[in-house]
Structure formats: C-alpha cells, structure tokens
N, C-alpha and C positions, 0 to 999 in steps of 0.2 A: 504494500499500499504506499503510495506516494503522498506526502502531506506538505503542502506549501503554506507557510505560516507567516503572516504579516501583522504581528501585534505592534502597538506603538511604543516600543521599548527604546530608550535613549541612554546611552552609556554614561553621560554626564549627570543625569538626574535620577536615573533608575538603578544605580549601581548596587543599592541595598535591596532591590526587589528582583534582580535578574536571575537569582538562584532558581526560581520556579521554572523558567523556560529552559535553562541549562539541564536541570534534572529531568524534566519531562522529555526533552529531546533524547537524552541518554536512555531512558527507560523505553520509550517507543522504539528506538533503533534496536535495542536488545530484543524486542518483540517482533522484529522483522520489518519495521516501517523504514522508509527512506524520507528524511526530513530535509527541507530547505527552509531556513528561517531568516527573516530580515531584522536588522537592528539599526537605528539611527545613530550615526557618529562612529568614532574609531575606538576599538578596544585597546587603548594604550597600555593599561595595566594588566592585560590578559584576564579580565573578570570573567568573561564568558568561556574561555578556554577551548573553543572549537570554531570551525568554519561558520561563517554566516554571510548573508547578503547585506552589504553596507549601503545604507541610505545617507546621502550627503545632507547635512543639517546646517542651517543658518541660525546661530545662537543669539538671536535678537528678538525682542518682544514682537509678537504678531507674525514675524518672518519665520519663527520656529515651526509653527503648525503649517504655514503656507508652503515652506520648503519641504516638510514631510509629505504633504499631499502631492506636490509637483514631482519631486525626485522619487518618492515612494511609488507613485503610479507608474512612472517610467520603468523602474526596476521590476515592479509587479508584472507589467505587460510582458517584458522580456523573459522573466522567470516562468511565467505561465506557459508560454509557447515552447520554451527550451525544455523545461522540466516535465510538462504534461502531467499535472497532479491528478490524483484521484479524489483528494480532499483539499479544500482551501479553508484555513482558519484565519479570520480577520478580527479586528477590534472595531469598536464603533467609530474610531477616527479613520480606519481604513476600509470601512464597509463599502464605500462608494467605488472602490477599485474594482468591485465585481460587476458594476453597472453594464458595461459593454457586453460582457459575456452572458449576463442574465438575459439581455435583450436579444442579441443576434447570434450567439454561439450555438451550434447544433450539439457539440459535445460538451456536456455540462457536468463538471465534477460536483460533489456536494459542497455547498458553501455554508460555513458555520461562523457565527459571530461569538467570539469569547469575551464576555464582559466581566471583569474581576472586581469592579467597584462602581459606585455611583459618582458621577462627576459634578454634581451640584449639591448645595446645602438644601435640605428639605425644611429647615426651620424658617418659616415665613418672615418673622421679625428680624432675621439676621441675613436674609438673602440679599445678594448684591446684584448689580447689572450682569456680572459674569455668570452668577447662578441662574439668572432668568434666561440668558442666552443658551447656557448649556442645558437647561431643562427643556427648552424648545428643540435644541439640537438632538437631544437624547430621544424625545418623542418621535421626531422625524426619522432617525436612524432605526428605531424600534419598529416604526410602522413599515419602513422599507424591508427590514429583516423579516418581519412577520409575514408579509405578503409575497416576497420575491426570493428569499433565501430559504435554506432548508431547516435550519435550527440555530439555537443559541446555547452556549454553556455558561454557567455561573459558578461561583465558589461555595455557596451554602444554600441549603434548602430554604432558609429564611428569605434570602435574596430572590430565589426562584418564586416563592409564593407572592412576594411583593410585586414582581414583574407580571406574573400571570393575572394578578388582581387589578393592577393599575394600567396595564397595557394590553389586556385581552389576549394574551398568548394561550394557546392550547398547552396543557401541562406536558404532553408528549413531545412538544417542540423544544423543550428546555432540558438539558442534561446538566449534571453536577459533577465536576471534579474539583477537589479542594486543594488546600495546601498539603505538603507532605514533608517527610524527613528521610534522610538516608541513614538507615540504622547501621550500616557498615562504617560510616564516618562518626555518627553520634552513638558511641558505644562506651558506656560508663566504666566498664572494666579495664579500659585502656589507660586509666589514670588513677593515681594515688595522691595522698596528701603531700608526698614529696615533690609533686609537680608545682605545688603552690609557691608563689613568691614569698620571700621571708616576712615581709611586712603584713601579709594576710594570714600567716600561720598563727594558730591559736585564737583567730577571731571568728565571729559569727558573720559570714559574708552574705549579704543580700546582692542581687544583680538584676540589671536590665540592660539589654543590648539592642542595637538597631537605630532607627531614625530618632533624633531628638526633636520633638515637636511639642506644641503647647497643648495637644489633645491626647496625651498618653499617660497622664497621671504622675508625670515626673516631678512637678513642682509640689504636688500634694504629698508625694513620697518623701521628698527632701524635708518638707516641714514635719512629716511624721517622725523622721529620724531625729530631728532637733528636739522632739518632745520626749524622746526616750533617754533616760539618764544611764545609759550603759556604754562605756567607752569601747567595749569589745564588739559592739554591733557596728559593722562597716557596710557601706553601700558602694557598689562598683557599677559605674555606668560606662558602656562601650559604644562608641558610634559618633555620629555627627549630625548636624541639622540646623535649622533656623533658630531653634530655641537654645543652642549650646551656650551662647554668650549670656543669655539671661539666667541660665542654669548656674553658670560660674559665679554670676553676681549674687544669686541667692545663697549659694554655698558660702561665699566669702562674708556676706551680711550676717549669716547665722553662725559664723565661726566654726564651720564644719570641715575645714580643710584637711583635718587629720582623720576624719571619719567617712568622708565621701571622696572617691577617686574617679576621675574621668579618664578612661583609656581611649586613644584614637581608634578609628575603625581598623579592623583586621580583615584579612582575606577570609572568605567563608570556610576555607579548608582548615583554618586555625581556631574557629570560634568554639568548637567543642572543647578544646583545651581550656579556654577561658571559662566556659560554663562549669568545668569541673572544679574551679576554685570555690563555687558558690555552695552555701548550705541550702539556700532556697532562693527563688526568684520572686520578683514583684512585678505585677502587671495590673496596677490599679487604674485601669482605663475608665473614663467617664461612660456612663450608660447612655450612649447615643446611637442613633440608627446606623451610623457609619460602621461602628464596631460590630453591631449585630449582623450586619451584612457581610462581615469579613471573617477570616480564619487565619489569624497571625501565625506566620511560620515559627517565630521565636517561642510561642507557647509549645508547639510540637517539639521543638528542639530541646527545651528544658525537660519536658516529660520523657523524651527519649534518653536523656542523660540521667533519668531517675531523680529529678529535682522537683520538690513540692513547689507549687506556684501560688502566690497570693493573688487572687483575681476578683474583680467585681462580678457579682452574681448576675450575668446576663446570658441571653440565649447562646451566643457563639461559644462561650466557655463551657456552659452546661452541655452543649451538643458534643463537645470533645471528651469531657471528663465524666459526665453523668454524676453520680453520687460517690465516685471514688475519692479517697482521702488525699490523692496526689494533688488535688487543688483545694486550697482553703478559700472558700468563698466569703466575700465581704458584701454588706448590703449597699454600700456606696463607697465613693472614693474620697470621703472627707479625711483629712489628715488624722484626726483622732481614731477613726475606724481603722485606718491603715496601721497606725501605731499599735493598736490593740492586737491586730493580726500578727504583726511582727513579734510582739511579746509572747503571743501564744506559741508560735513556731520556735522561738528561741527557748521557751520553758520545756518544749517537747522535742528539743533537738535530737535526743537519743532515738526518737521514733521516726525521724524524717527519712532515713534510708529505706525503712520498711514501707512507709507511705509512698515514697517515690517509685517503688517497683510497680505499684498499680498503674502508674502513668505509662511506663514502658509497655505494659499489657495493652492499654488503650491504643498506643501508637501502632503496635504490631497488628492489631485487629483491623484498623481502618485507615491509618495515616502514613503509610510508606508511600514513596513516589511510585513504586510498582503498582500499588493499589489504585493510585490516582490515574496512572496511564491506562490501566485496565478499565476504569470507569469511563474514560474518554472514548476508548475503542469500543466498549459495549454500546455507548450512545451512538457512535457512528454506524455500528452494525444495525442498530434499531432504525436509524434514519434511512439506511440503504434499503431495508426490507419495506419500509413505508413508501419509498419513492420508486419501487420496481413498477 
C-alpha cells in the first residue's frame, strides 16, 4: 500500500510534535506500507531522521501559510503523479491539494483528512479575529471533506463525537488513531538511580517536559511548589516555548532557584533517560476543551516509564488511565490542589513504583505506536470496503 502524506508539519515550529509522524511512518513501513511524507522547511538538526519531501517555506507573517499552499501544492502534484499513491492523507490546511483530482481524475486513491487539533478558540468571550477566520475556514474544509473526500481521522473519541455532532459527519467516516509511545525506547528497566545527576540524588523529583506555554498548568505548579515547605521536593522542567521567560521570572520572584530547574530541549531519543530521574510527573493542565480533544504524548511516555502522573480529572486523562493508580487525579489545577497532590505522592513515595507499573499495562494495551498504525490501517480497510 502506497501512502502519500501531506500534513502541515514545519521543522521550525513543530519540532516538539514531529515524533508522531516519524513513529507512524516507521510502524506503517514495518507493516509493508510505502510512505512519502512532506514537511515544510529543512531538517537541520536531523529531528525527523528519515527521507521526506521538502516544502520551501517563507518564514514571514501571512507568507508562511501562502508559501505552504503554493509550494506544497506544486510538490503534491509532482509526488502524486510520480509516486501513484493508493492512499492520500492530508491536513485541513492541505485539503485543497486534492481538488483537481477529486474533480477530474479517473484514478482516485482514497483521500483522508487527518485532523489532530482544533485551530480556533471555542470560548466566545475570548475569540479573536483569527479565531473567527479559522472557525469559518474549518467549517469550509470540513464541508468539503464530508462531501468530496473519503474520510477523516482524529486523535480522540471525544473529538470525533464533537465533529460528528457539530459538522454532521457520519460516524463511519471518521476513524481514530491516537498518540503512542515506543516501548523499546521508553523502557524503565534501562535506568537506575545511578543515572541521576548528583544534584538530584536523594531528592523527590517532579517533572514536566515539552512545550512551555501558558495553558499547561506550569505557573500553577510552580506556585504549588512554593507552598510546600520541603527542600527535598524538586521540580524539573525540560523544553522551550513562549512562556519560558515568564516561568524564569516567576521562579526567581518566589526564590525557587534551588528547587526548580529548567533544562533545555533534548532530542527525543534522550528524553526517556531524563524521565528516569523523576519520582513522579505533573500535568496539572486546565480543564478546557483543547485538552479534552487531545492525547498528550508526554502522558504516555511517563506511564511507559512507570511514573505516576498528577493530572487534572478530565476526559482525555481518564480515557488513558481509567481508575488505575498510575494517575493521581486532581479536581482542578489550583495551586493548593496541586500542592496537596504532590504531598500525597511524597508521603506515599514507597508505593510509587508499584502504582507506576499499572501505567505500563495501560500503554501496552492501547497506546504503542504499533497499535496506532493498526488503527489507521483498519480504518483505511473499512473505507476501501465502503467505496468498492
């Protein structure tokens, strides 16, 4: 099976999210598929680690999306005729690349739109002009996909239900493949306490890695740490993002320089070693629709490494962990609530390894990349039968 994949991935701004497509390509190829995937920009740091179709990008406001559409469409046309795919997977920004083939082509592969997130804010009192434009654009692209393409894939059942309800999709038109984790890479037995840096030894280490933004509970977690009068409780943050400078300021303001450490981003192949330093992880995300539609990879990586995770009690986290003790659910992400959860885990630190093993069970059941690739292929098979 030949798959031509045109997501709107960009090396400069999607470097923290590109793991999904690298791992899915690897798994699909191991299952006998042949993949051609396009990414905008140049892989200067070998983030993707494999061949790809390069789309030239102008990194200026408004010209970024315009250059993606122009140069991406040219590359798509060329790849389509040379590669002759059986399946084409697009993103809502590249959906329109299919237009000439849907209208005039006699040989039609299956066209699927993969939609991993919502591109506009649903909160009416906070919506901007960009939100309104993106909401209109989303409606237009969904209408086109529903009437002219073969199907859509999304990341969670919650997101699927929303799309079916709001945009009148038939449930059979939408498949689900989620985030995943490579259990050969994220394997807790590979590491011991001897791997820990000396300044973390003997400490109770909390961790969160990935993008540093204002909607991931980071500021609330920092305030929670400041409320706990235990010098051996340490928070490690790994990554980069728009909120990094504000985070540094808050750490300095609260005098937490010796209790909260910020590590720079590391290559994905190294992150499992860093996770091994942690006693437990903190993902005190706000209970907003964006996260309920999502399935954060870092959650799966923590669980695969046998780490208990402090999480806000919302759909996306419940769907992964159920009632397993590997996740300690908090009712909200207020700093006092987070602080109480941290103290609970600290006081039960001798139980954390046993609780964490339940998380590895959850990952092996549903959240390996192999299982996500099978979910995608099963949906493709279903569409093929439907379109015979």
